[in-house]
N, C-alpha and C positions, 0 to 999 in steps of 0.2 A: 803639445800633447795630452796634458791637465787640461789645460785652457779646454782642448778638444772637446775630452772626455766629458766634461761638466756641462758642456752644451750638450751632447747625444742625451745623458741622462735627464738634465733638466725638460729636454726637449721631447722624452718619452714622459716623462713623470706629467707635463704640460698636455700632452696629448689623452692621455689616461686616466686622469682623474678630473672627475666633473667638477670640481666643486674650489678648483684653485687653480688663476690665470695670472700671475706673474703681478697679484697684487690684486687682482677684481677676480668679481666672477660673470662669467657668458656661458653660453651656448656651447654644446658641443659642435654646433655645424660654425661658428665661429671661428672657433680654434682651427678648426684644418682648413679654412679660409687664412688666417693669418699664417699658419705653417707652409700650405701650398708654396703662395705668392706668386701664386701665376696670374699674367696680368691680363691676359684673353680672356674676357667674359663668360662666354656658351663653354671653351673648357675647363674654367675655373669652376663654374658650375656640376660639371658632367662629374668630372672625378672628385670632386668634394661629393658628392653624390656618392659614387661609388666606395670611397672610404666610408663613410659611415651605413652602407648595406652590410659589411664586411663582419659590423658589430667587434668590433675591439675594445670599443671604449665601454665605460662602466655602465651609462647610463640605456647602452641596447641590449646589455645580458639580459634583461627579464623579457623583453620579447623574443631572444633567441629561446629561450627557456621553453616559452608558448609556441614557438611555429617550427621549430628545426625539429623531425622528426628521425635523423639520422645523423650521425657525425662520422667523417670521411678524415682519419688520421694517415699519414704517410711521411716516409723519406726517401727521396731519391740519391744516386749517387750517381754522378756525371765523371767518365775516364778517358779523358784526351789521348787518345795515343797516338799519332799525328795529326795534319792537315786533313787527311782523308778519312780516317777509321776514329770511331769513338765506343768505348762501351758504355751502358746505360744499365742500372741497378735500380730495382726500385721495391718496396714493400711497405702494404698498407692492408686497413680492415674497414670494416664498418661497424658501428655501435650503435644500435636503437636508442630512444630517447630511454632515459631511465632502465637500461636493459644491459645486460653485457654483449660481447662483441656476439655478432651474428657469424661472418665470416673474415677471412684472410685472404689476403695473396702474395705472391712474391714472384718476381720476375727479372729475369736477366737477358738482354739484347744490345745488338753491334747497329750500328750508326756509320752508313758510308755517305761523305758529303761530296760534291761535285758541282760544277758552275757557282764560283766564287766572285762575290758580288766586290774587289778589293775597295773601290769609294766607298763604301756604307761600313760606316761602324757604329757601334754602340759601346760607347765606355764607359755607361753608369750602369750596365749589365752585365752580371757575373757568366754569361751563357760562354762557356769555353770554343764554342765555335761561331761569332758572328759573321755576321755579311754571307752566310751561304744562303743560296738560291735553293737549292734542290738535293734533298737527300731521301735514302731509303733505308728502311728501317726490318729488320728483321729479328727473332726471337722466341724464347719460351716464357711461359707465364702457369701458373699454377693456382688455383685457388679451393678454399676449401674450408666447411663448416667443423665448430666445436663438436666432439661425440655427443652432447646433450643437447645440440640441438633438437628443433621439434621437424623442420624439413632436409635431413641432412644432403650435403652432396660432396662429389667430389669431381674437380672440373680442369682438364688440360689443355692449354690454348697455346697453338702454334700461333705468332703473327707475323703480319708481311704488311710493310706501310711505304708508301709513296708521298715524300712532302714536298709542298714548295711555298716559296715565300714571297710577296710581291710588297715592295717600297712604292707607299702611296704617300699624296702630297702631305703637310704636315708634319711629316717625320711618324706620320702612322704605321704599323707594321700588320700586314694580312698573312696569316697561314693557313694555308688548305691541306688539310692532313683526307687523305685516302687508306684508310685502315682496313683490313681483311682479317679477321678471327676464323681459324680451323679449333673446333672446340669438339674434344671429345670428354662428355659430361656422363656420367653415369653410364658408361657403356656406347651410348649415342653418338654418333660422330654428326653433328651440324657445320654449318657456317654463315659467318655475319659481316655484313658489309656497316663501317662507322665513317661516313664524309662526316667533316666537322670545318668548322671557320672559325678562327681567331682573329680579333683584332685589338692590336696593346700600342700602347702609349707610353716611352719613356718619360718621366717627368723627375727632377731632379731641384731641391731645397737648399737652403743653405746648410744644413745637417742630415739631410737623408735623400738616397735615391730609391726609386720605385718605379714600377711599370704597372699601369693601369689594364686591365684586359676582361676582355666581355667574347664569348662564345658560345655557338651552337652545336650543337652534334645529334644525330638521326643515325636510329640504329634499326637495320632490316636484317632482317632473321629468315635463313631458307631453311628448308626441309621440316621436320615434327614440331616449330616451334615460329610459324610464320608471324605472330604479331610483335607491330615495331613499336621505337618510343623514339619521344624526343627531348633532349635536355639542353636549357639554356644555365650560363653562368656567367656571377658577374666575382673580378677578384682582383687584390692587389697583390704583388708579388714585391717584399721588401729587400734592398740590399743590404746585410749582414756586413757579411765582410767582402774579401776581395774577390774570397771564394765558396761563397755561404749567402744563399737567395732562403726567405722565409716568403711561403706565399698563403695568404686565409683567401677563402670564396663561399660565396651562395649558389649554391646548386639547386634548380628547381625543372623537375622531371614532369609531364602533361599526362594526364589520365588518359587511356585509351583500351578500350573495352576493357569489359571485368578482368581481366588479365593485368593488365598493365594499369596500378593507382598512382597519385599522385603523390609525388616526394618531395618534401623539401630539406634539404642534406647542408649543414655546415662541416666546412673540410680546411687542413691545415697541412700544409707541405714544407719539412727540409729539404732545400736542396743544395750540394756541397758539387761543386762542379773543381775537379785534378786534372792536373796536367803531367804529363809523364816526364820531361825535361824537370818540374818542379820537385816531383815526388822524387826522382832518383838523385839529383843533388841535393835532397834532404837527407838520401838514405846514404849518400858517399860523407855527409858532414857528418852525420852520426857516425857512422865509422872510424871518422878520421880523429872523431872527438875521444872515443876509445881508447882507440890505436895511442893517441899522445896521453890519457891518463896511463894507462898499463906504463909508457917507457917513463914516465915521471916516478911511479911508483919503483920502476925495474931501477932508475937512476939512484931514488931515495935508500934501498936497500942495498947499493953498492957503498 
């Protein structure tokens, strides 16, 4: 266990310190290629480039400071109830460059899963419901700005989704999301359709498991706000522990008419996956230990 922990810490230092490389000095690109150990040349270059785009290394921090207009921190918690249902909670915010937070959002959703592919598993991913082909999502999201914001708003959204997964050759995973937002913003009711395609690939090295991903999402607005927008994203999701992932990504929004400006955003998201049987077992063990301590004290007192 100590040896394994040492390798993890050493590997993190190796990837994040641009001036130290196990006895020599090399570029960050060479470090990524060495750590990934991906033999297929084409995939090797693609996913090495994805890791560098994220900007987690020291030598990309200066570029992020000049190119990033927004920062999107967030945290997601997934609670698997059984093989069909899962709860999903999220909280996040938007921070402008060299400024305070401009808005925040919190949401709670319920997922219903069906049509399992039992022969397909993702052992290197912490997703609590792997191998599911189709799932439906419904929930509630609330967004608001601070009282001191220049353009304050409060928005309540009812979210409905129908999502599907398609397993492609070479272990690629394609996810198609079809989301409808029913938005009540500042007293006005509008709707919005958000189709999104995401391509993922699970990868594993000697010390780390991660998922490289890319996506494109289009926002189609109806009602009083007909201006649409397109966003693309590249990211890497790293498996930290058995039930925890950490994702970093770069999101680009294309300009569309004067209303929609070009935006580059750097985001990070902590994802926690919980299973009801594990949580129940943990609570029961805690109760058992407390009961044992009380009985021990009682016996010592007698």
